N, CA, C and O atoms as a Tinker XYZ file with bonds, in Angstrom:
   512  protein
     1  N      0.835000   -1.190000    0.000000    73     2
     2  CA     0.000000    0.000000    0.000000    64     1     3
     3  C      0.871000    1.241000    0.000000    63     2     4     5
     4  O      1.910000    1.290000    0.659000    81     3
     5  N      0.448000    2.209000   -0.724000    73     3     6
     6  CA     1.134000    3.490000   -0.798000    64     5     7
     7  C      0.218000    4.539000   -0.181000    63     6     8     9
     8  O     -0.964000    4.614000   -0.516000    81     7
     9  N      0.762000    5.336000    0.709000    73     7    10
    10  CA    -0.021000    6.439000    1.267000    64     9    11
    11  C      0.116000    7.647000    0.349000    63    10    12    13
    12  O      1.223000    8.028000   -0.030000    81    11
    13  N     -1.006000    8.238000   -0.001000    73    11    14
    14  CA    -1.025000    9.350000   -0.943000    64    13    15
    15  C     -1.744000   10.539000   -0.331000    63    14    16    17
    16  O     -2.824000   10.391000    0.241000    81    15
    17  N     -1.150000   11.709000   -0.450000    73    15    18
    18  CA    -1.751000   12.926000    0.088000    64    17    19
    19  C     -1.718000   14.005000   -0.994000    63    18    20    21
    20  O     -0.653000   14.394000   -1.474000    81    19
    21  N     -2.895000   14.472000   -1.361000    73    19    22
    22  CA    -3.002000   15.493000   -2.401000    64    21    23
    23  C     -2.957000   16.901000   -1.803000    63    22    24    25
    24  O     -3.341000   17.117000   -0.654000    81    23
    25  N     -2.483000   17.840000   -2.602000    73    23    26
    26  CA    -2.514000   19.251000   -2.221000    64    25    27
    27  C     -2.566000   20.098000   -3.486000    63    26    28    29
    28  O     -2.339000   19.606000   -4.591000    81    27
    29  N     -2.873000   21.389000   -3.301000    73    27    30
    30  CA    -2.821000   22.318000   -4.418000    64    29    31
    31  C     -4.150000   22.663000   -5.049000    63    30    32    33
    32  O     -4.199000   23.446000   -5.997000    81    31
    33  N     -5.228000   22.095000   -4.543000    73    31    34
    34  CA    -6.534000   22.418000   -5.119000    64    33    35
    35  C     -6.988000   23.809000   -4.733000    63    34    36    37
    36  O     -6.277000   24.533000   -4.036000    81    35
    37  N     -8.173000   24.181000   -5.187000    73    35    38
    38  CA    -8.719000   25.482000   -4.856000    64    37    39
    39  C     -9.692000   25.955000   -5.910000    63    38    40    41
    40  O    -10.206000   25.171000   -6.707000    81    39
    41  N     -9.931000   27.239000   -5.898000    73    39    42
    42  CA   -10.878000   27.850000   -6.833000    64    41    43
    43  C    -10.133000   28.705000   -7.838000    63    42    44    45
    44  O     -9.165000   29.387000   -7.503000    81    43
    45  N    -10.598000   28.657000   -9.070000    73    43    46
    46  CA    -9.963000   29.425000  -10.136000    64    45    47
    47  C    -11.021000   29.790000  -11.158000    63    46    48    49
    48  O    -12.034000   29.102000  -11.284000    81    47
    49  N    -10.794000   30.854000  -11.877000    73    47    50
    50  CA   -11.711000   31.237000  -12.946000    64    49    51
    51  C    -11.401000   30.461000  -14.217000    63    50    52    53
    52  O    -10.286000   29.979000  -14.415000    81    51
    53  N    -12.393000   30.353000  -15.059000    73    51    54
    54  CA   -12.216000   29.669000  -16.338000    64    53    55
    55  C    -11.027000   30.269000  -17.089000    63    54    56    57
    56  O    -10.840000   31.485000  -17.130000    81    55
    57  N    -10.240000   29.387000  -17.675000    73    55    58
    58  CA    -9.039000   29.813000  -18.372000    64    57    59
    59  C     -7.797000   29.811000  -17.508000    63    58    60    61
    60  O     -6.681000   29.944000  -18.011000    81    59
    61  N     -7.987000   29.661000  -16.212000    73    59    62
    62  CA    -6.868000   29.677000  -15.285000    64    61    63
    63  C     -6.175000   28.333000  -15.168000    63    62    64    65
    64  O     -6.513000   27.375000  -15.864000    81    63
    65  N     -5.195000   28.281000  -14.269000    73    63    66
    66  CA    -4.375000   27.081000  -14.082000    64    65    67
    67  C     -4.246000   26.743000  -12.606000    63    66    68    69
    68  O     -4.325000   27.613000  -11.739000    81    67
    69  N     -4.048000   25.474000  -12.347000    73    67    70
    70  CA    -3.723000   24.983000  -11.019000    64    69    71
    71  C     -2.736000   23.834000  -11.168000    63    70    72    73
    72  O     -2.711000   23.152000  -12.193000    81    71
    73  N     -1.931000   23.627000  -10.147000    73    71    74
    74  CA    -1.069000   22.456000  -10.124000    64    73    75
    75  C     -1.358000   21.654000   -8.858000    63    74    76    77
    76  O     -1.212000   22.149000   -7.741000    81    75
    77  N     -1.765000   20.422000   -9.057000    73    75    78
    78  CA    -1.994000   19.513000   -7.946000    64    77    79
    79  C     -0.720000   18.720000   -7.682000    63    78    80    81
    80  O      0.033000   18.392000   -8.599000    81    79
    81  N     -0.502000   18.423000   -6.410000    73    79    82
    82  CA     0.622000   17.592000   -6.006000    64    81    83
    83  C      0.100000   16.374000   -5.259000    63    82    84    85
    84  O     -0.925000   16.431000   -4.579000    81    83
    85  N      0.824000   15.280000   -5.401000    73    83    86
    86  CA     0.482000   14.040000   -4.700000    64    85    87
    87  C      1.758000   13.509000   -4.080000    63    86    88    89
    88  O      2.651000   13.035000   -4.783000    81    87
    89  N      1.840000   13.590000   -2.772000    73    87    90
    90  CA     3.009000   13.095000   -2.053000    64    89    91
    91  C      2.792000   11.627000   -1.718000    63    90    92    93
    92  O      1.790000   11.259000   -1.105000    81    91
    93  N      3.734000   10.799000   -2.124000    73    91    94
    94  CA     3.618000    9.355000   -1.930000    64    93    95
    95  C      4.612000    8.876000   -0.894000    63    94    96    97
    96  O      5.766000    9.303000   -0.883000    81    95
    97  N      4.166000    7.998000   -0.034000    73    95    98
    98  CA     5.050000    7.412000    0.960000    64    97    99
    99  C      4.599000    5.980000    1.225000    63    98   100   101
   100  O      3.515000    5.562000    0.818000    81    99
   101  N      5.455000    5.251000    1.911000    73    99   102
   102  CA     5.105000    3.866000    2.219000    64   101   103
   103  C      5.885000    2.912000    1.343000    63   102   104   105
   104  O      7.106000    2.807000    1.451000    81   103
   105  N      5.188000    2.233000    0.497000    73   103   106
   106  CA     5.839000    1.256000   -0.383000    64   105   107
   107  C      6.719000    1.958000   -1.407000    63   106   108   109
   108  O      6.634000    3.178000   -1.547000    81   107
   109  N      7.534000    1.250000   -2.103000    73   107   110
   110  CA     8.541000    1.821000   -2.990000    64   109   111
   111  C      7.898000    2.608000   -4.128000    63   110   112   113
   112  O      7.113000    2.074000   -4.911000    81   111
   113  N      8.243000    3.861000   -4.199000    73   111   114
   114  CA     7.674000    4.748000   -5.217000    64   113   115
   115  C      7.972000    4.238000   -6.615000    63   114   116   117
   116  O      7.098000    4.267000   -7.482000    81   115
   117  N      9.189000    3.771000   -6.847000    73   115   118
   118  CA     9.607000    3.403000   -8.195000    64   117   119
   119  C      8.937000    2.143000   -8.707000    63   118   120   121
   120  O      9.005000    1.860000   -9.903000    81   119
   121  N      8.295000    1.380000   -7.841000    73   119   122
   122  CA     7.664000    0.142000   -8.291000    64   121   123
   123  C      6.173000    0.301000   -8.545000    63   122   124   125
   124  O      5.457000   -0.682000   -8.734000    81   123
   125  N      5.708000    1.552000   -8.547000    73   123   126
   126  CA     4.290000    1.799000   -8.785000    64   125   127
   127  C      4.088000    2.734000   -9.955000    63   126   128   129
   128  O      4.954000    3.549000  -10.276000    81   127
   129  N      2.953000    2.611000  -10.579000    73   127   130
   130  CA     2.513000    3.640000  -11.496000    64   129   131
   131  C      1.475000    4.483000  -10.776000    63   130   132   133
   132  O      0.874000    4.046000   -9.794000    81   131
   133  N      1.275000    5.672000  -11.264000    73   131   134
   134  CA     0.390000    6.629000  -10.614000    64   133   135
   135  C     -0.611000    7.190000  -11.612000    63   134   136   137
   136  O     -0.406000    7.170000  -12.825000    81   135
   137  N     -1.677000    7.679000  -11.058000    73   135   138
   138  CA    -2.692000    8.284000  -11.917000    64   137   139
   139  C     -3.550000    9.249000  -11.131000    63   138   140   141
   140  O     -3.421000    9.373000   -9.913000    81   139
   141  N     -4.414000    9.918000  -11.833000    73   139   142
   142  CA    -5.394000   10.806000  -11.226000    64   141   143
   143  C     -6.770000   10.470000  -11.792000    63   142   144   145
   144  O     -6.933000   10.211000  -12.984000    81   143
   145  N     -7.733000   10.485000  -10.911000    73   143   146
   146  CA    -9.118000   10.426000  -11.367000    64   145   147
   147  C     -9.889000   11.530000  -10.665000    63   146   148   149
   148  O     -9.425000   12.087000   -9.670000    81   147
   149  N    -11.055000   11.839000  -11.181000    73   147   150
   150  CA   -11.862000   12.904000  -10.599000    64   149   151
   151  C    -13.317000   12.477000  -10.538000    63   150   152   153
   152  O    -13.759000   11.588000  -11.266000    81   151
   153  N    -14.036000   13.123000   -9.667000    73   151   154
   154  CA   -15.468000   12.867000   -9.553000    64   153   155
   155  C    -16.183000   14.182000   -9.330000    63   154   156   157
   156  O    -15.987000   14.854000   -8.317000    81   155
   157  N    -17.007000   14.535000  -10.286000    73   155   158
   158  CA   -17.821000   15.738000  -10.179000    64   157   159
   159  C    -19.120000   15.398000   -9.461000    63   158   160   161
   160  O    -19.538000   14.240000   -9.471000    81   159
   161  N    -19.765000   16.375000   -8.841000    73   159   162
   162  CA   -21.023000   16.116000   -8.134000    64   161   163
   163  C    -22.053000   15.456000   -9.035000    63   162   164   165
   164  O    -22.353000   15.956000  -10.119000    81   163
   165  N    -22.591000   14.337000   -8.585000    73   163   166
   166  CA   -23.627000   13.650000   -9.338000    64   165   167
   167  C    -23.147000   12.885000  -10.556000    63   166   168   169
   168  O    -23.955000   12.402000  -11.348000    81   167
   169  N    -21.831000   12.771000  -10.710000    73   167   170
   170  CA   -21.302000   12.077000  -11.885000    64   169   171
   171  C    -20.444000   10.892000  -11.478000    63   170   172   173
   172  O    -20.039000   10.762000  -10.322000    81   171
   173  N    -20.177000   10.036000  -12.445000    73   171   174
   174  CA   -19.310000    8.884000  -12.219000    64   173   175
   175  C    -17.854000    9.333000  -12.072000    63   174   176   177
   176  O    -17.474000   10.402000  -12.550000    81   175
   177  N    -17.062000    8.524000  -11.419000    73   175   178
   178  CA   -15.632000    8.786000  -11.368000    64   177   179
   179  C    -15.034000    8.653000  -12.767000    63   178   180   181
   180  O    -15.438000    7.792000  -13.549000    81   179
   181  N    -14.080000    9.505000  -13.064000    73   179   182
   182  CA   -13.464000    9.536000  -14.390000    64   181   183
   183  C    -11.947000    9.482000  -14.246000    63   182   184   185
   184  O    -11.345000   10.396000  -13.683000    81   183
   185  N    -11.337000    8.436000  -14.742000    73   183   186
   186  CA    -9.887000    8.378000  -14.806000    64   185   187
   187  C     -9.399000    9.336000  -15.870000    63   186   188   189
   188  O     -9.963000    9.382000  -16.963000    81   187
   189  N     -8.354000   10.110000  -15.570000    73   187   190
   190  CA    -7.927000   11.119000  -16.527000    64   189   191
   191  C     -6.477000   11.004000  -16.972000    63   190   192   193
   192  O     -6.164000   11.346000  -18.112000    81   191
   193  N     -5.590000   10.537000  -16.115000    73   191   194
   194  CA    -4.182000   10.431000  -16.525000    64   193   195
   195  C     -3.503000    9.281000  -15.785000    63   194   196   197
   196  O     -3.919000    8.885000  -14.696000    81   195
   197  N     -2.447000    8.756000  -16.408000    73   195   198
   198  CA    -1.554000    7.832000  -15.718000    64   197   199
   199  C     -0.113000    8.161000  -16.110000    63   198   200   201
   200  O      0.151000    8.756000  -17.155000    81   199
   201  N      0.812000    7.748000  -15.230000    73   199   202
   202  CA     2.230000    7.833000  -15.527000    64   201   203
   203  C      2.893000    6.617000  -14.912000    63   202   204   205
   204  O      2.631000    6.286000  -13.756000    81   203
   205  N      3.758000    5.940000  -15.677000    73   203   206
   206  CA     4.396000    4.746000  -15.141000    64   205   207
   207  C      5.826000    5.046000  -14.719000    63   206   208   209
   208  O      6.280000    6.187000  -14.800000    81   207
   209  N      6.527000    4.021000  -14.271000    73   207   210
   210  CA     7.869000    4.193000  -13.752000    64   209   211
   211  C      8.870000    4.715000  -14.779000    63   210   212   213
   212  O      9.894000    5.294000  -14.417000    81   211
   213  N      8.572000    4.512000  -16.046000    73   211   214
   214  CA     9.449000    5.001000  -17.112000    64   213   215
   215  C      9.011000    6.361000  -17.642000    63   214   216   217
   216  O      9.589000    6.886000  -18.594000    81   215
   217  N      7.985000    6.921000  -17.015000    73   215   218
   218  CA     7.515000    8.235000  -17.420000    64   217   219
   219  C      6.534000    8.243000  -18.573000    63   218   220   221
   220  O      6.175000    9.305000  -19.081000    81   219
   221  N      6.098000    7.063000  -18.990000    73   219   222
   222  CA     5.113000    7.009000  -20.061000    64   221   223
   223  C      3.755000    7.424000  -19.512000    63   222   224   225
   224  O      3.388000    7.056000  -18.396000    81   223
   225  N      3.027000    8.178000  -20.288000    73   223   226
   226  CA     1.771000    8.781000  -19.832000    64   225   227
   227  C      0.611000    8.415000  -20.758000    63   226   228   229
   228  O      0.792000    8.136000  -21.943000    81   227
   229  N     -0.574000    8.428000  -20.176000    73   227   230
   230  CA    -1.802000    8.333000  -20.969000    64   229   231
   231  C     -2.759000    9.401000  -20.460000    63   230   232   233
   232  O     -2.745000    9.751000  -19.280000    81   231
   233  N     -3.591000    9.915000  -21.361000    73   231   234
   234  CA    -4.511000   10.988000  -21.018000    64   233   235
   235  C     -5.891000   10.712000  -21.594000    63   234   236   237
   236  O     -6.027000   10.215000  -22.712000    81   235
   237  N     -6.899000   11.039000  -20.821000    73   235   238
   238  CA    -8.254000   11.018000  -21.345000    64   237   239
   239  C     -8.430000   12.162000  -22.334000    63   238   240   241
   240  O     -7.779000   13.200000  -22.221000    81   239
   241  N     -9.303000   11.962000  -23.291000    73   239   242
   242  CA    -9.514000   12.986000  -24.310000    64   241   243
   243  C    -10.003000   14.294000  -23.699000    63   242   244   245
   244  O     -9.725000   15.372000  -24.224000    81   243
   245  N    -10.723000   14.198000  -22.602000    73   243   246
   246  CA   -11.296000   15.388000  -21.973000    64   245   247
   247  C    -10.242000   16.330000  -21.412000    63   246   248   249
   248  O    -10.527000   17.506000  -21.187000    81   247
   249  N     -9.018000   15.832000  -21.180000    73   247   250
   250  CA    -7.975000   16.675000  -20.585000    64   249   251
   251  C     -6.733000   16.764000  -21.458000    63   250   252   253
   252  O     -5.823000   17.540000  -21.168000    81   251
   253  N     -6.690000   15.990000  -22.503000    73   251   254
   254  CA    -5.503000   15.952000  -23.362000    64   253   255
   255  C     -5.212000   17.326000  -23.939000    63   254   256   257
   256  O     -6.107000   18.009000  -24.436000    81   255
   257  N     -3.960000   17.717000  -23.867000    73   255   258
   258  CA    -3.559000   19.024000  -24.362000    64   257   259
   259  C     -3.686000   20.143000  -23.353000    63   258   260   261
   260  O     -3.160000   21.235000  -23.570000    81   259
   261  N     -4.387000   19.888000  -22.234000    73   259   262
   262  CA    -4.554000   20.904000  -21.190000    64   261   263
   263  C     -3.888000   20.483000  -19.884000    63   262   264   265
   264  O     -3.371000   21.329000  -19.154000    81   263
   265  N     -3.895000   19.202000  -19.584000    73   263   266
   266  CA    -3.326000   18.683000  -18.345000    64   265   267
   267  C     -2.019000   17.964000  -18.663000    63   266   268   269
   268  O     -1.873000   17.346000  -19.718000    81   267
   269  N     -1.071000   18.057000  -17.730000    73   267   270
   270  CA     0.196000   17.363000  -17.863000    64   269   271
   271  C      0.549000   16.701000  -16.542000    63   270   272   273
   272  O      0.565000   17.355000  -15.499000    81   271
   273  N      0.832000   15.411000  -16.583000    73   271   274
   274  CA     1.241000   14.684000  -15.387000    64   273   275
   275  C      2.755000   14.509000  -15.424000    63   274   276   277
   276  O      3.335000   14.267000  -16.482000    81   275
   277  N      3.383000   14.633000  -14.267000    73   275   278
   278  CA     4.824000   14.441000  -14.162000    64   277   279
   279  C      5.147000   13.885000  -12.782000    63   278   280   281
   280  O      4.296000   13.867000  -11.893000    81   279
   281  N      6.367000   13.438000  -12.617000    73   279   282
   282  CA     6.743000   12.861000  -11.326000    64   281   283
   283  C      8.145000   13.290000  -10.941000    63   282   284   285
   284  O      9.036000   13.395000  -11.784000    81   283
   285  N      8.322000   13.536000   -9.664000    73   283   286
   286  CA     9.621000   13.832000   -9.060000    64   285   287
   287  C      9.982000   12.599000   -8.250000    63   286   288   289
   288  O      9.505000   12.420000   -7.129000    81   287
   289  N     10.824000   11.754000   -8.817000    73   287   290
   290  CA    11.112000   10.469000   -8.188000    64   289   291
   291  C     12.066000   10.611000   -7.010000    63   290   292   293
   292  O     12.189000    9.699000   -6.193000    81   291
   293  N     12.730000   11.735000   -6.925000    73   291   294
   294  CA    13.628000   11.973000   -5.782000    64   293   295
   295  C     12.804000   12.282000   -4.541000    63   294   296   297
   296  O     13.062000   11.751000   -3.461000    81   295
   297  N     11.815000   13.143000   -4.709000    73   295   298
   298  CA    10.990000   13.575000   -3.584000    64   297   299
   299  C      9.663000   12.836000   -3.481000    63   298   300   301
   300  O      8.841000   13.158000   -2.623000    81   299
   301  N      9.442000   11.845000   -4.349000    73   299   302
   302  CA     8.231000   11.016000   -4.312000    64   301   303
   303  C      6.959000   11.851000   -4.444000    63   302   304   305
   304  O      6.033000   11.720000   -3.643000    81   303
   305  N      6.925000   12.698000   -5.448000    73   303   306
   306  CA     5.757000   13.544000   -5.687000    64   305   307
   307  C      5.310000   13.379000   -7.135000    63   306   308   309
   308  O      6.127000   13.363000   -8.055000    81   307
   309  N      4.022000   13.259000   -7.314000    73   307   310
   310  CA     3.423000   13.250000   -8.649000    64   309   311
   311  C      2.648000   14.556000   -8.811000    63   310   312   313
   312  O      1.901000   14.950000   -7.915000    81   311
   313  N      2.818000   15.211000   -9.920000    73   311   314
   314  CA     2.167000   16.491000  -10.175000    64   313   315
   315  C      1.126000   16.360000  -11.283000    63   314   316   317
   316  O      1.248000   15.533000  -12.186000    81   315
   317  N      0.125000   17.184000  -11.187000    73   315   318
   318  CA    -0.843000   17.324000  -12.270000    64   317   319
   319  C     -0.994000   18.810000  -12.557000    63   318   320   321
   320  O     -1.644000   19.536000  -11.805000    81   319
   321  N     -0.395000   19.250000  -13.639000    73   319   322
   322  CA    -0.518000   20.640000  -14.077000    64   321   323
   323  C     -1.764000   20.763000  -14.932000    63   322   324   325
   324  O     -1.908000   20.073000  -15.941000    81   323
   325  N     -2.658000   21.644000  -14.525000    73   323   326
   326  CA    -3.932000   21.800000  -15.218000    64   325   327
   327  C     -4.032000   23.213000  -15.765000    63   326   328   329
   328  O     -4.053000   24.180000  -15.003000    81   327
   329  N     -4.091000   23.332000  -17.062000    73   327   330
   330  CA    -4.179000   24.629000  -17.735000    64   329   331
   331  C     -5.503000   24.766000  -18.463000    63   330   332   333
   332  O     -6.195000   23.786000  -18.737000    81   331
   333  N     -5.831000   26.012000  -18.768000    73   331   334
   334  CA    -7.059000   26.306000  -19.510000    64   333   335
   335  C     -8.268000   25.587000  -18.904000    63   334   336   337
   336  O     -9.038000   24.929000  -19.603000    81   335
   337  N     -8.407000   25.730000  -17.611000    73   335   338
   338  CA    -9.493000   25.057000  -16.900000    64   337   339
   339  C    -10.849000   25.641000  -17.293000    63   338   340   341
   340  O    -10.966000   26.824000  -17.614000    81   339
   341  N    -11.847000   24.800000  -17.261000    73   339   342
   342  CA   -13.221000   25.252000  -17.533000    64   341   343
   343  C    -14.149000   24.673000  -16.467000    63   342   344   345
   344  O    -13.754000   23.765000  -15.736000    81   343
   345  N    -15.369000   25.180000  -16.370000    73   343   346
   346  CA   -16.269000   24.730000  -15.295000    64   345   347
   347  C    -16.506000   23.212000  -15.292000    63   346   348   349
   348  O    -16.800000   22.643000  -14.241000    81   347
   349  N    -16.385000   22.555000  -16.444000    73   347   350
   350  CA   -16.562000   21.096000  -16.483000    64   349   351
   351  C    -15.452000   20.352000  -15.756000    63   350   352   353
   352  O    -15.582000   19.159000  -15.483000    81   351
   353  N    -14.364000   21.042000  -15.440000    73   351   354
   354  CA   -13.263000   20.428000  -14.693000    64   353   355
   355  C    -13.510000   20.463000  -13.188000    63   354   356   357
   356  O    -12.731000   19.891000  -12.426000    81   355
   357  N    -14.567000   21.116000  -12.751000    73   355   358
   358  CA   -14.889000   21.163000  -11.326000    64   357   359
   359  C    -15.171000   19.761000  -10.813000    63   358   360   361
   360  O    -16.063000   19.075000  -11.313000    81   359
   361  N    -14.405000   19.339000   -9.813000    73   359   362
   362  CA   -14.531000   17.973000   -9.294000    64   361   363
   363  C    -13.618000   17.800000   -8.098000    63   362   364   365
   364  O    -12.775000   18.646000   -7.802000    81   363
   365  N    -13.809000   16.673000   -7.418000    73   363   366
   366  CA   -12.841000   16.217000   -6.421000    64   365   367
   367  C    -11.803000   15.393000   -7.181000    63   366   368   369
   368  O    -12.151000   14.454000   -7.897000    81   367
   369  N    -10.540000   15.745000   -7.022000    73   367   370
   370  CA    -9.459000   15.066000   -7.726000    64   369   371
   371  C     -8.718000   14.150000   -6.760000    63   370   372   373
   372  O     -8.364000   14.550000   -5.651000    81   371
   373  N     -8.491000   12.921000   -7.195000    73   371   374
   374  CA    -7.819000   11.924000   -6.373000    64   373   375
   375  C     -6.579000   11.410000   -7.090000    63   374   376   377
   376  O     -6.593000   11.143000   -8.292000    81   375
   377  N     -5.517000   11.280000   -6.323000    73   375   378
   378  CA    -4.312000   10.609000   -6.792000    64   377   379
   379  C     -4.458000    9.127000   -6.482000    63   378   380   381
   380  O     -5.059000    8.762000   -5.471000    81   379
   381  N     -3.916000    8.270000   -7.339000    73   379   382
   382  CA    -4.022000    6.827000   -7.130000    64   381   383
   383  C     -2.716000    6.154000   -7.555000    63   382   384   385
   384  O     -1.956000    6.691000   -8.362000    81   383
   385  N     -2.477000    4.974000   -6.996000    73   383   386
   386  CA    -1.257000    4.234000   -7.313000    64   385   387
   387  C     -1.552000    2.747000   -7.362000    63   386   388   389
   388  O     -2.464000    2.260000   -6.694000    81   387
   389  N     -0.777000    2.036000   -8.154000    73   387   390
   390  CA    -0.922000    0.593000   -8.256000    64   389   391
   391  C      0.437000    0.003000   -8.609000    63   390   392   393
   392  O      1.234000    0.657000   -9.281000    81   391
   393  N      0.713000   -1.214000   -8.171000    73   391   394
   394  CA     2.003000   -1.820000   -8.503000    64   393   395
   395  C      2.221000   -1.917000  -10.009000    63   394   396   397
   396  O      1.295000   -2.207000  -10.765000    81   395
   397  N      3.450000   -1.674000  -10.428000    73   395   398
   398  CA     3.793000   -1.762000  -11.853000    64   397   399
   399  C      3.437000   -3.131000  -12.419000    63   398   400   401
   400  O      3.066000   -3.248000  -13.587000    81   399
   401  N      3.551000   -4.163000  -11.591000    73   399   402
   402  CA     3.278000   -5.519000  -12.053000    64   401   403
   403  C      1.810000   -5.902000  -11.913000    63   402   404   405
   404  O      1.433000   -7.036000  -12.209000    81   403
   405  N      0.996000   -4.985000  -11.472000    73   403   406
   406  CA    -0.411000   -5.267000  -11.272000    64   405   407
   407  C     -1.180000   -5.325000  -12.574000    63   406   408   409
   408  O     -0.616000   -5.198000  -13.661000    81   407
   409  N     -2.469000   -5.519000  -12.441000    73   407   410
   410  CA    -3.309000   -5.737000  -13.619000    64   409   411
   411  C     -3.652000   -4.459000  -14.362000    63   410   412   413
   412  O     -4.057000   -4.520000  -15.523000    81   411
   413  N     -3.504000   -3.305000  -13.729000    73   411   414
   414  CA    -4.068000   -2.089000  -14.301000    64   413   415
   415  C     -3.065000   -1.073000  -14.824000    63   414   416   417
   416  O     -3.433000   -0.198000  -15.608000    81   415
   417  N     -1.820000   -1.168000  -14.413000    73   415   418
   418  CA    -0.859000   -0.116000  -14.745000    64   417   419
   419  C     -0.728000    0.112000  -16.236000    63   418   420   421
   420  O     -0.676000    1.257000  -16.686000    81   419
   421  N     -0.675000   -0.947000  -17.000000    73   419   422
   422  CA    -0.403000   -0.819000  -18.424000    64   421   423
   423  C     -1.650000   -0.475000  -19.232000    63   422   424   425
   424  O     -1.563000   -0.234000  -20.437000    81   423
   425  N     -2.810000   -0.452000  -18.574000    73   423   426
   426  CA    -4.046000   -0.291000  -19.335000    64   425   427
   427  C     -4.513000    1.149000  -19.451000    63   426   428   429
   428  O     -5.526000    1.427000  -20.094000    81   427
   429  N     -3.785000    2.057000  -18.838000    73   427   430
   430  CA    -4.047000    3.468000  -19.079000    64   429   431
   431  C     -5.085000    4.101000  -18.184000    63   430   432   433
   432  O     -5.536000    3.508000  -17.203000    81   431
   433  N     -5.458000    5.329000  -18.543000    73   431   434
   434  CA    -6.259000    6.180000  -17.677000    64   433   435
   435  C     -7.629000    5.581000  -17.356000    63   434   436   437
   436  O     -8.203000    5.881000  -16.309000    81   435
   437  N     -8.142000    4.762000  -18.221000    73   435   438
   438  CA    -9.476000    4.200000  -18.004000    64   437   439
   439  C     -9.562000    3.293000  -16.789000    63   438   440   441
   440  O    -10.656000    2.981000  -16.318000    81   439
   441  N     -8.409000    2.868000  -16.278000    73   439   442
   442  CA    -8.391000    1.920000  -15.178000    64   441   443
   443  C     -7.912000    2.543000  -13.875000    63   442   444   445
   444  O     -7.737000    1.832000  -12.885000    81   443
   445  N     -7.700000    3.833000  -13.852000    73   443   446
   446  CA    -7.172000    4.478000  -12.648000    64   445   447
   447  C     -8.081000    4.271000  -11.449000    63   446   448   449
   448  O     -7.605000    4.140000  -10.322000    81   447
   449  N     -9.379000    4.242000  -11.684000    73   447   450
   450  CA   -10.296000    4.078000  -10.567000    64   449   451
   451  C    -10.187000    2.698000   -9.924000    63   450   452   453
   452  O    -10.747000    2.479000   -8.850000    81   451
   453  N     -9.486000    1.775000  -10.549000    73   451   454
   454  CA    -9.294000    0.447000   -9.984000    64   453   455
   455  C     -7.966000    0.322000   -9.240000    63   454   456   457
   456  O     -7.701000   -0.709000   -8.621000    81   455
   457  N     -7.140000    1.345000   -9.293000    73   455   458
   458  CA    -5.847000    1.292000   -8.617000    64   457   459
   459  C     -6.041000    1.014000   -7.123000    63   458   460   461
   460  O     -7.026000    1.440000   -6.521000    81   459
   461  N     -5.081000    0.291000   -6.541000    73   459   462
   462  CA    -5.241000   -0.190000   -5.175000    64   461   463
   463  C     -5.080000    0.839000   -4.080000    63   462   464   465
   464  O     -5.624000    0.659000   -2.990000    81   463
   465  N     -4.351000    1.912000   -4.332000    73   463   466
   466  CA    -4.150000    2.957000   -3.329000    64   465   467
   467  C     -4.688000    4.273000   -3.892000    63   466   468   469
   468  O     -4.549000    4.570000   -5.078000    81   467
   469  N     -5.299000    5.042000   -3.011000    73   467   470
   470  CA    -5.809000    6.336000   -3.457000    64   469   471
   471  C     -5.781000    7.317000   -2.301000    63   470   472   473
   472  O     -5.854000    6.929000   -1.135000    81   471
   473  N     -5.674000    8.591000   -2.638000    73   471   474
   474  CA    -5.692000    9.620000   -1.616000    64   473   475
   475  C     -7.105000   10.056000   -1.294000    63   474   476   477
   476  O     -8.071000    9.610000   -1.914000    81   475
   477  N     -7.209000   10.937000   -0.313000    73   475   478
   478  CA    -8.509000   11.411000    0.143000    64   477   479
   479  C     -9.179000   12.333000   -0.861000    63   478   480   481
   480  O    -10.401000   12.482000   -0.867000    81   479
   481  N     -8.380000   12.938000   -1.696000    73   479   482
   482  CA    -8.935000   13.823000   -2.713000    64   481   483
   483  C     -8.805000   15.282000   -2.339000    63   482   484   485
   484  O     -8.645000   15.640000   -1.173000    81   483
   485  N     -8.879000   16.111000   -3.361000    73   483   486
   486  CA    -8.811000   17.557000   -3.146000    64   485   487
   487  C     -9.738000   18.227000   -4.150000    63   486   488   489
   488  O     -9.850000   17.808000   -5.302000    81   487
   489  N    -10.398000   19.278000   -3.681000    73   487   490
   490  CA   -11.439000   19.908000   -4.490000    64   489   491
   491  C    -10.849000   20.964000   -5.417000    63   490   492   493
   492  O    -10.027000   21.788000   -5.016000    81   491
   493  N    -11.293000   20.912000   -6.665000    73   491   494
   494  CA   -10.979000   21.937000   -7.654000    64   493   495
   495  C    -12.300000   22.528000   -8.139000    63   494   496   497
   496  O    -13.186000   21.805000   -8.596000    81   495
   497  N    -12.419000   23.841000   -8.034000    73   495   498
   498  CA   -13.631000   24.529000   -8.464000    64   497   499
   499  C    -13.269000   25.568000   -9.505000    63   498   500   501
   500  O    -12.425000   26.433000   -9.270000    81   499
   501  N    -13.916000   25.477000  -10.660000    73   499   502
   502  CA   -13.661000   26.416000  -11.742000    64   501   503
   503  C    -14.942000   27.195000  -12.015000    63   502   504   505
   504  O    -15.982000   26.614000  -12.328000    81   503
   505  N    -14.856000   28.496000  -11.896000    73   503   506
   506  CA   -16.030000   29.352000  -12.118000    64   505   507
   507  C    -15.968000   30.002000  -13.497000    63   506   508   509
   508  O    -14.894000   30.263000  -14.038000    81   507
   509  N    -17.142000   30.250000  -14.041000    73   507   510
   510  CA   -17.199000   30.830000  -15.392000    64   509   511
   511  C    -17.121000   32.341000  -15.340000    63   510   512
   512  O    -17.155000   32.997000  -16.381000    81   511
């Protein structure tokens, strides 16, 4: 199990940017892949990005070109840079992790909600 703690959320106007951070501790950072999923009020959870140990990334079409995931393997932090935000991006954002050898790491953003470890989440609100 990996302990994950998100930070960096908040409120922003449409067109603005935010950077979320996910601090990972516990099990070995380098042996896991990471991802982010979000859940808007009244909607299903949506996996949006993944990044594996080699830095390979996948993105949902809804965020592609606007969001960028990266990782600081020295400090065990995964970042989600979110640009050109719009009100549809308003949601609780969760960081998630799963073993590299697990069933979901290689399958991309669509499987992030199945990852074995997840953080408590952080709220992002985008106003028009």
